[in-house]
C-alpha positions in Angstrom: -12.5 19.7 0.6 -12.6 17.8 3.9 -10.5 19.1 6.8 -8.2 16.5 8.2 -9.1 15.6 11.8 -5.8 15.8 13.9 -7.3 15.9 17.4 -7.9 12.7 19.3 -10.8 10.9 17.5 -10.4 7.2 18.2 -12.7 5.5 20.7 -10.5 3.2 22.9 -7.3 4.7 21.5 -5.1 2.8 24.0 -6.7 -0.5 23.0 -6.2 0.3 19.3 -2.5 1.1 20.0 -2.2 -2.2 21.8 -3.8 -4.1 18.9 -1.4 -2.3 16.5 1.7 -3.2 18.5 0.4 -6.8 18.9 0.0 -7.1 15.1 3.7 -6.4 14.7 5.0 -8.8 17.3 7.1 -11.6 15.9 7.6 -9.8 12.5 10.9 -8.9 10.9 11.5 -5.3 10.1 10.6 -5.9 6.5 7.4 -7.7 7.4 6.5 -4.9 9.9 7.1 -2.3 7.2 5.0 -4.3 4.7 2.2 -4.6 7.3 2.3 -0.8 7.8 2.2 -0.2 4.1 -0.8 -2.5 3.6 -2.6 -0.8 6.6 -2.0 2.7 5.2 -3.4 1.7 1.8 -6.4 0.0 3.3 -7.2 3.0 5.5 -6.5 5.4 2.6 -9.0 3.5 0.5 -11.5 3.7 3.3 -11.1 7.5 3.7 -11.3 7.9 -0.1 -11.0 11.7 0.1 -7.9 12.7 -1.9 -7.8 16.2 -0.2 -7.8 14.7 3.2 -5.2 12.1 2.2 -2.9 14.9 0.9 -3.4 16.8 4.1 -2.5 13.6 6.0 0.8 13.2 4.0 1.8 16.8 4.8 0.9 16.4 8.5 2.8 13.2 8.8 5.9 14.7 7.1 5.7 17.8 9.4 5.2 15.8 12.6 8.5 14.0 12.1 10.4 17.2 12.1 12.0 18.6 15.4 
């Protein structure tokens, strides 16, 4: 079982964030949601580790709670 990496781990994180925001410019809410869904599925396929993906789902759910 792989441990999910939750500490900063992206080279050029600010540039990635800018690219992500730019990809959404000009999209409707529905188009933006669809882009996010496609991106999630592409990255999940790249990760390929079901345990890590399950951990990511839990982490995402918990990070949205106050």
